[in-house]
Each structure stands twice: as C-alpha cells, then as structure tokens.
C-alpha positions in Angstrom: 41.7 7.1 78.5 38.8 4.9 79.0 37.8 6.1 75.4 41.2 5.2 74.5 40.5 1.7 75.5 37.2 1.8 74.2 38.7 2.5 70.5 41.3 -0.1 70.3 38.7 -2.8 71.8 36.6 -1.5 68.9 39.2 -1.7 66.3 40.6 -5.1 66.9 36.7 -6.7 66.8 36.0 -9.0 65.4 38.8 -11.3 64.6 40.4 -10.9 68.0 37.4 -10.4 70.2 39.1 -12.0 73.3 42.3 -9.6 72.6 39.6 -6.4 72.4 37.9 -7.4 75.9 41.3 -8.0 77.7 42.5 -4.6 76.3 39.3 -2.5 76.7 38.8 -4.7 80.8 42.6 -3.4 81.2 42.4 0.2 80.5 39.2 0.7 82.1 40.8 -0.9 85.3 44.2 1.1 85.1 42.5 4.3 84.4 42.7 5.6 87.4 46.1 4.5 88.5 48.3 5.5 85.6 49.2 9.5 85.4 49.8 11.4 81.9 53.3 12.6 81.1 52.5 16.4 80.3 55.9 16.0 77.4 54.2 12.5 76.0 50.9 12.9 74.8 48.5 10.1 73.6 50.2 9.0 70.4 47.5 8.0 67.9 50.0 6.2 65.5 51.4 3.5 68.8 47.8 2.8 69.1 47.8 1.8 65.2 51.1 0.0 65.4 49.7 -2.0 68.3 46.6 -2.8 66.8 48.5 -3.9 63.7 51.0 -5.6 65.7 48.4 -7.9 67.6 46.1 -8.9 64.4 49.8 -9.9 62.9 50.9 -12.1 65.3 47.8 -13.0 67.3 48.0 -16.3 65.3 51.5 -17.5 66.0 51.6 -20.3 68.1 55.5 -20.8 67.5 57.6 -21.3 70.1 60.2 -18.8 69.7 57.5 -16.3 69.3 55.8 -17.0 72.8 59.3 -17.4 74.5 59.7 -13.8 73.2 56.7 -13.0 74.4 57.5 -13.7 77.8 60.8 -11.7 78.2 59.0 -9.0 76.8 56.6 -9.2 79.3 59.3 -9.6 82.4 60.9 -6.9 80.9 57.7 -4.1 80.5 56.5 -5.7 84.0 59.7 -4.9 85.6 59.6 -1.4 84.1 56.4 -0.6 85.2 57.2 -0.8 88.6 59.0 2.1 88.0 57.1 5.4 88.3 58.9 7.1 85.6 58.0 4.6 83.2 54.4 5.0 84.1 53.7 6.7 80.8 50.5 5.9 78.3 53.3 5.0 75.6 54.9 2.0 78.4 51.2 1.4 79.2 49.9 0.8 75.7 53.3 -1.5 75.1 52.6 -3.4 78.0 49.1 -4.1 77.8 49.6 -5.0 73.8 52.5 -7.9 75.1 49.9 -9.2 77.3 47.4 -9.6 75.2 49.7 -11.5 72.6 50.9 -13.7 75.3 47.4 -14.7 76.6 46.0 -15.4 72.9 49.4 -17.5 72.0 48.8 -19.6 75.2 45.0 -20.2 74.1 46.2 -21.1 70.3 49.1 -23.4 71.4 46.5 -25.2 73.6 44.6 -25.6 70.5 47.4 -27.0 68.9 48.6 -29.5 71.7 44.3 -30.3 71.7 43.1 -30.1 68.0 39.3 -30.8 67.0 37.1 -31.3 64.2 35.3 -28.3 63.2 31.6 -28.8 63.8 29.0 -30.2 60.9 28.5 -27.1 58.6 24.9 -27.7 58.5 25.2 -26.5 62.4 27.5 -24.1 61.5 25.1 -22.8 58.8 22.1 -23.0 60.8 23.9 -21.2 63.6 25.4 -18.1 61.6 22.6 -17.7 59.1 20.0 -14.7 59.2 17.7 -13.1 56.6 18.4 -9.1 56.7 16.8 -9.1 52.9 20.5 -8.2 51.6 20.2 -10.8 49.3 20.6 -7.9 46.3 24.2 -6.8 47.8 25.8 -10.2 47.8 25.9 -10.0 44.1 24.8 -13.5 43.3 27.9 -14.4 45.4 30.1 -12.5 43.7 30.7 -9.8 45.9 33.4 -8.9 48.7 31.7 -8.9 51.8 32.1 -6.1 54.1 30.0 -6.3 57.2 28.3 -9.3 59.1 25.0 -9.1 58.0 25.9 -9.9 54.7 27.6 -13.0 56.2 24.7 -14.1 57.8 22.8 -13.4 54.8 25.1 -15.4 52.2 24.4 -18.6 55.1 20.8 -17.6 54.9 20.3 -17.3 51.0 23.3 -20.2 50.0 24.0 -21.9 52.7 22.0 -25.2 52.3 22.5 -24.9 48.7 26.0 -24.9 49.0 25.9 -27.4 51.6 24.0 -30.1 49.8 26.0 -29.3 46.4 29.4 -30.1 48.4 27.7 -33.4 49.6 27.4 -34.5 46.4 31.1 -33.5 45.2 32.7 -35.2 48.1 30.4 -38.7 48.3 31.4 -38.8 44.2 35.2 -37.7 45.6 35.4 -40.4 48.4 33.2 -42.9 46.8 36.4 -43.3 44.1 39.4 -42.4 46.8 40.9 -44.4 49.3 41.5 -42.0 51.7 42.7 -44.3 54.5 45.3 -45.6 52.6 46.0 -42.3 51.6 46.5 -40.8 54.5 48.1 -43.9 56.3 52.2 -42.1 56.0 50.7 -39.0 55.0 49.5 -35.8 56.5 46.8 -33.4 54.8 46.6 -30.1 53.7 43.9 -27.7 52.0 43.8 -24.9 50.3 40.6 -23.2 50.0 41.0 -20.6 46.8 38.0 -17.4 47.2 37.5 -19.7 50.6 34.4 -17.1 51.9 33.3 -18.1 55.5 35.4 -21.8 54.8 32.4 -23.5 53.9 34.2 -25.8 51.1 36.8 -26.6 54.0 34.5 -27.5 56.6 32.4 -29.7 54.5 35.8 -31.7 53.9 36.6 -31.9 57.3 33.3 -33.4 58.5 33.9 -35.7 55.6 37.8 -36.7 56.4 36.2 -36.9 59.7 33.3 -39.6 59.1 36.3 -41.1 57.5 38.2 -41.8 60.7 41.0 -39.6 59.5 42.6 -38.4 62.7 42.2 -34.8 63.3 46.3 -34.6 63.8 46.9 -35.5 60.2 45.9 -32.2 59.3 48.6 -30.2 59.4 47.5 -27.0 57.5 44.7 -25.5 56.0 45.3 -22.2 53.9 43.0 -20.4 53.1 42.7 -17.4 50.3 40.0 -14.6 50.1 39.6 -11.0 49.9 37.0 -10.0 52.1 38.9 -9.7 55.3 35.7 -9.9 57.6 34.8 -13.3 55.9 38.5 -14.8 56.2 38.2 -13.7 59.9 34.9 -16.1 59.9 36.4 -19.4 58.1 39.3 -18.5 60.6 36.8 -18.7 63.9 35.2 -21.8 62.4 38.3 -23.7 61.8 41.3 -22.4 64.0 40.6 -25.6 66.0 41.2 -27.9 63.6 44.7 -27.0 62.8 47.5 -24.6 61.7 46.1 -21.7 59.9 47.4 -20.0 57.2 45.2 -16.7 55.7 45.8 -15.1 52.4 43.5 -11.9 52.6 44.4 -11.2 48.7 42.5 -11.3 45.1 43.9 -14.0 43.3 45.8 -12.6 41.0 47.7 -11.1 43.7 49.2 -14.2 45.1 52.5 -15.0 44.5 54.4 -18.6 44.6 55.8 -18.6 47.9 52.2 -17.9 49.0 51.3 -21.2 47.9 54.0 -23.3 49.2 53.2 -26.5 51.0 54.5 -29.5 52.7 56.2 -31.6 50.0 55.5 -35.0 51.8 51.6 -33.9 52.4 48.5 -35.1 50.8 47.1 -31.7 48.9 43.1 -31.0 48.5 42.8 -27.5 46.5 39.2 -26.7 46.6 37.6 -24.4 43.8 34.2 -23.9 44.7 31.9 -21.9 42.4 35.3 -19.8 42.1 36.6 -20.7 38.3 33.3 -19.4 36.8 35.0 -15.6 37.8 38.0 -16.8 35.8 38.7 -13.9 32.9 36.4 -12.0 34.4 37.9 -11.5 37.9 41.6 -12.9 37.6 43.8 -15.2 35.1 43.3 -18.6 35.3 46.3 -19.8 33.1 48.6 -17.1 35.5 47.1 -18.7 38.9 48.2 -22.3 37.7 51.6 -21.1 37.0 51.7 -20.2 40.7 50.4 -23.5 41.3 52.8 -25.4 39.5 55.5 -23.3 40.7 55.2 -24.1 44.2 53.5 -27.4 44.6 55.0 -30.8 45.0 53.7 -34.3 45.7 50.3 -35.5 45.5 47.7 -32.8 44.7 43.9 -33.4 44.3 42.2 -30.8 42.9 38.3 -29.9 43.4 36.6 -27.6 40.8 33.1 -27.1 41.2 30.7 -25.1 39.1 27.2 -24.1 38.8 27.5 -22.8 35.2 30.8 -23.1 33.3 32.1 -26.6 32.4 34.4 -24.5 30.1 36.2 -22.6 32.7 37.2 -26.1 34.3 38.2 -28.0 31.9 40.2 -24.9 30.6 41.7 -24.8 34.6 42.4 -28.3 34.0 44.0 -28.4 30.5 46.9 -26.5 32.0 48.3 -29.3 34.1 50.3 -31.6 32.3 49.9 -35.3 33.4 47.1 -35.1 35.4 45.0 -38.5 36.1 41.3 -37.4 36.4 39.2 -38.8 38.9 35.6 -37.3 38.2 34.0 -35.2 35.8 29.8 -34.8 36.3 27.8 -32.0 34.7 24.3 -32.6 35.7 21.4 -31.8 38.5 21.1 -32.1 41.7 18.2 -31.5 43.9 17.6 -29.0 47.0 14.4 -27.4 47.3 14.6 -27.4 43.5 16.7 -29.0 40.9 20.0 -27.4 40.7 23.0 -27.3 37.8 25.9 -28.8 39.3 29.4 -29.4 37.4 32.5 -30.5 38.6 35.8 -31.9 37.6 38.2 -33.7 40.3 41.6 -34.6 38.9 45.0 -35.7 40.7 48.3 -34.5 40.1 51.5 -35.8 41.5 54.0 -33.1 40.4 56.9 -35.1 40.9 56.4 -37.8 38.3 55.0 -34.8 36.0 56.6 -32.0 33.7 54.6 -29.0 34.4 55.4 -26.0 32.9 54.0 -23.0 30.8 56.3 -24.2 27.6 54.3 -27.2 26.7 51.4 -26.7 24.2 47.9 -27.9 25.2 
C-alpha cells in the first residue's frame, strides 16, 4: 500500500503538489491499519479515476462544489468507521475527497484574499537555470515537456521577453487611461499560447503600478498546449484571480472556450504567437472564434519579433477596430532586438464583425 500511495503522489505532482503530499502521507500512516479484502484487489482503474478527478476538481472553488465535498466527506467518514467498509477502494475514495476538501479550502481562502503576483523580474530570477538545453526549445516554438525545459526557457528568453513587454506595456498605458476605464468595470485577461504566463504576469505588474485594485481582476484565461508550462503559469497566478485553463492548441479551441463577461474590459495577449500562424494554426479561424464569443470592450496586444505581415493580417479580420499603437523598430537588451507590435481596440457592441465582410 505504501507503494500505491507513492504512485498516486508522483502522478499528481507537480501541478497538485500539496494534494500529492497529503495522499502520500495518508497512505503511509494508515498502511498498517486497513486490511485488504480478498475479493477486492487494488484497482488501477479506480486509482486513475481518482487522480483524474483530483486534477480536474482541485481548482474548483465554487460554494456548491465545496458543500458537496463536505457532504461526501461526512458520508465517507461514517462509512469508514464500519469494519466491513474498510477496503482499499473505500480508502482511495475517502482520501481523494479529503484532498479535494483541503485544496478547495485553500483556494477559497485565496479567492477571498487575492493578491498580485510577484514581479516578472523576480519570477524569472527565481525560476531560471541553464541546463544547456537551448536547442530543445526550437527558438521558443517547442511545446515544453519537463521542468528543465521550463527553467531553460526562462534562462534563454526570460530577460528578453521581460524587456520587450516593458516596451509594449509602457506604450499601451501611455495611451490608455486605465484608471478611468476600470472605474466601473472589471478586467479579464486572455493569454493565447501563454507558456509560463509571462505576458499575463507583466500586464498584472503594470495594473498593480497603476493602482488598479486586485479585486478588479475577475478572470485570467490561460491557453497553452504544454500541460507542464500551463501548470507553472497557474502556480504563478492562482493567488490573483479566478484562473481558467485551456490545455489546447489554438486550432482546437471552440467558441465556448473563449466566453468572457460582457461588461468586463478584456485584454487579449498574443506574445510571439501570431508569428506561428498559418504553419501552426489558422489565423482567420481563430479570429472567427474570438468574434463569436466576445462582447463589449476588447484590447488586442499583438507582439512579434519578425512578422508584421501576420500581425496586420490578424488585425484586418476585425471590422470597426480602433488602432491604439503600431510600432516596428528595435529595443535594447544585451543588444538591439527587433520588436513589432500592434495594439488595437474593438467594441463588439458597436461594430459588426462577421466573416461575410470583405477586407
């Protein structure tokens, strides 16, 4: 049983590390107290279901779900006192619901006391390491698979992205009265191909500098095909707001995935993502999904190191847009780096956006 507890704990790490520890310790402590039923062998399928359930529901901090967990815990605790119920399967069910409850209590506490993430400078400094794996990153285009690659990415590209985003957001907030804009509205962020959340973290750093109350950040949607990178982004941002994760490629998104609050101000971040359009995803199809799902005021922050043509193509699919900034030039980091960005606004309440309009 000790081994089975270890298997579950390892399977849950690193995205639900706290739960992994709870599961592992619980199995270790109780190993000698609960016997095996001859007719009920350890069920691998049951274990997989528990792991999947924990990963799926551990981030659900709704009151309804919390109440359900409390009821189930009470039921399992009562059953667990009965000798005939002390089987391996009931043990797994019991500890999984215990883990759910503890994680949800933690998330509800965070939701009631949100806080901005630490600065991107510190995030990079605390998470970078050179493993000489630069070649595995495919110039920043690879879908990352392990922690060494995550740390290598921060080491190889972190400072460059940080400087680049500073240039972009400085120009954005020079042209945007964010305090007036957010006076009666919440803010939502949608980060496409978010990686480890660099674009969102930097934007939140600026909103904090502008004294936007963190309670105004109502949701952050993170879209990323790398599960391990997505989990890392969540770990950086989960104390700030409700996090919606979409572990998908952009072509696999549907309209419902992108639903947002109509009255919120939306910031759509495309940081070095539109460069990969056509080869890795269909730009026009993505814009159709955005247009079908969005209402109200939306700002699109589109950044590239190479391809202005792709940024212009993306922007051309939105009718009634208002250009905020267009820039094609350089910024200095350790050397002069090329940077291109288009920032534009679309009010979907006041414009007609559909695929029948010729551009």
